[in-house]
C-alpha positions as CSV (number, residue, x, y, z in Angstrom):
1,M,-7.2,6.9,2.1
2,D,-4.9,6.5,-0.9
3,N,-1.6,4.9,-0.5
4,N,0.1,8.1,-1.2
5,N,-1.7,10.3,1.1
6,L,-1.1,7.6,3.8
7,L,2.6,7.6,3.3
8,A,2.6,11.5,3.2
9,C,0.7,11.5,6.3
10,N,2.9,9.0,7.9
11,F,6.2,11.0,7.2
12,R,4.5,14.2,8.4
13,T,3.7,12.7,11.8
14,S,7.2,11.0,12.0
15,A,8.8,14.7,10.9
16,S,6.8,16.7,13.4
17,V,8.1,14.5,16.4
18,S,11.7,14.6,15.3
19,T,12.3,18.0,13.6
20,P,11.5,20.0,16.9
21,V,13.5,17.7,19.1
22,I,16.4,18.1,16.8
23,L,16.1,21.7,16.3
24,A,15.8,22.1,20.3
25,A,18.9,20.2,20.7
26,C,20.8,22.2,18.1
27,L,19.6,25.5,19.8
28,V,20.5,24.1,23.2
29,C,24.2,23.0,22.2
30,K,24.5,26.4,20.4
31,W,25.3,25.0,17.1
32,P,26.0,27.6,14.3
33,A,23.3,28.4,11.6
34,H,24.9,26.2,9.0
35,M,25.1,23.2,11.2
36,I,21.5,23.8,12.2
37,G,20.5,23.5,8.6
38,L,22.3,20.6,7.9
39,A,20.7,19.0,11.1
40,L,17.3,20.0,9.8
41,L,18.0,18.3,6.6
42,A,19.3,15.3,8.2
43,C,15.7,15.3,9.8
44,F,14.1,14.2,6.5
45,V,16.2,11.0,6.6
46,I,15.5,10.7,10.5
47,S,11.9,10.8,9.6
48,S,11.9,8.1,6.9
49,P,12.3,4.6,8.4
50,S,8.6,4.2,9.1
51,T,7.6,5.6,5.8
52,L,10.1,3.2,3.8
53,A,8.8,0.0,6.0
54,L,5.3,1.0,5.4
55,H,5.8,1.5,1.6
56,L,7.5,-1.8,1.3
57,F,4.8,-3.7,3.3
58,L,2.0,-2.0,1.2
59,W,3.8,-3.0,-1.8
60,L,4.4,-6.8,-0.5
61,S,0.7,-6.9,0.7
62,Q,-0.6,-6.5,-2.9
63,R,1.7,-9.2,-4.3
64,L,2.0,-11.7,-1.4
65,R,-0.6,-13.4,0.7
66,F,-0.1,-12.2,4.3
67,Q,-2.4,-12.4,7.1
68,T,-3.0,-8.8,8.5
69,G,-1.6,-9.6,11.9
70,F,1.6,-11.0,10.5
71,T,2.2,-8.0,8.1
72,W,1.7,-5.9,11.4
73,M,4.0,-7.8,13.0
74,L,6.6,-7.6,10.1
75,L,6.1,-3.8,9.9
76,L,6.6,-3.1,13.5
77,A,9.7,-5.4,13.6
78,A,11.3,-3.5,10.6
79,I,11.4,-0.4,12.4
80,P,14.4,-1.0,14.6
81,I,16.5,-2.2,11.8
82,G,15.8,1.0,9.9
83,S,16.3,3.0,13.0
84,L,19.8,1.6,13.5
85,V,20.7,2.1,10.1
86,V,19.7,5.8,10.3
87,A,21.3,6.4,13.6
88,E,24.6,4.8,12.6
89,L,24.8,7.1,9.4
90,F,23.4,10.2,10.7
91,A,24.5,10.5,14.1
92,A,27.3,13.1,13.2
93,W,24.9,15.3,11.6
94,V,22.7,16.0,14.7
95,P,23.5,16.6,18.2
96,G,23.7,13.6,20.5
97,R,25.1,10.3,20.7
98,T,24.2,7.3,18.3
99,W,21.8,5.7,20.7
100,I,19.9,9.1,21.6
101,I,19.4,9.5,17.7
102,L,18.2,5.7,17.6
103,A,15.6,6.3,20.5
104,L,14.3,9.5,18.6
105,V,14.1,7.7,15.3
106,A,12.3,4.7,16.9
107,V,9.9,6.8,18.8
108,S,8.9,9.0,15.9
109,S,8.5,5.9,13.8
110,Y,6.4,3.8,16.2
111,L,4.3,7.2,16.9
112,A,3.7,7.7,13.2
113,L,2.6,4.1,12.5
114,I,0.3,4.3,15.8
115,T,-1.4,7.4,14.8
116,N,-2.0,6.4,11.2
117,S,-2.7,2.7,12.2
118,P,-6.7,2.9,11.3
119,A,-6.0,3.9,7.8
120,I,-3.0,1.4,7.5
121,S,-5.2,-1.5,8.8
122,Q,-8.1,-0.4,6.4
123,I,-5.7,-0.8,3.4
124,F,-4.1,-4.2,4.7
125,N,-7.7,-5.4,5.2
126,S,-8.9,-4.3,1.8
127,T,-6.0,-5.9,-0.1
128,D,-7.0,-9.2,1.7
129,H,-10.5,-8.8,0.4
130,E,-9.5,-8.0,-3.2
131,R,-7.1,-11.1,-3.1
132,E,-9.9,-13.3,-2.0
133,E,-12.4,-12.0,-4.7
134,I,-9.7,-12.6,-7.3
135,N,-9.1,-16.1,-6.1
136,S,-12.8,-16.9,-6.0
137,V,-13.5,-15.8,-9.5
138,D,-10.6,-18.1,-10.9
């Protein structure tokens, strides 16, 4: 799978979890239509921490030599930090308290990474082999 396709699939998976939850919360709280629109626009940002972290570590894995397990560990550890930033910045735009948004962002991000983990592992492993081949030629 291509890196761009993987990132798009990761974002779609995360958005497919967070968007219906936010939409249902808006409808239960009886928000007006323009506020529901703003909340759905905020779902783009709410769905992004796993994609941003994955993009960062795909880029790093091509430039630095990390073991695959260590890269996974860093990738999974970056999700709570990204979730906290997104929850603090966008909690006012969606119904619920900050910790509820934090939990939603973390769950959708981890679910997206777990769903796409075979393709992510394949890319991490292929970059390891590419670096080994390059180093053995030198």
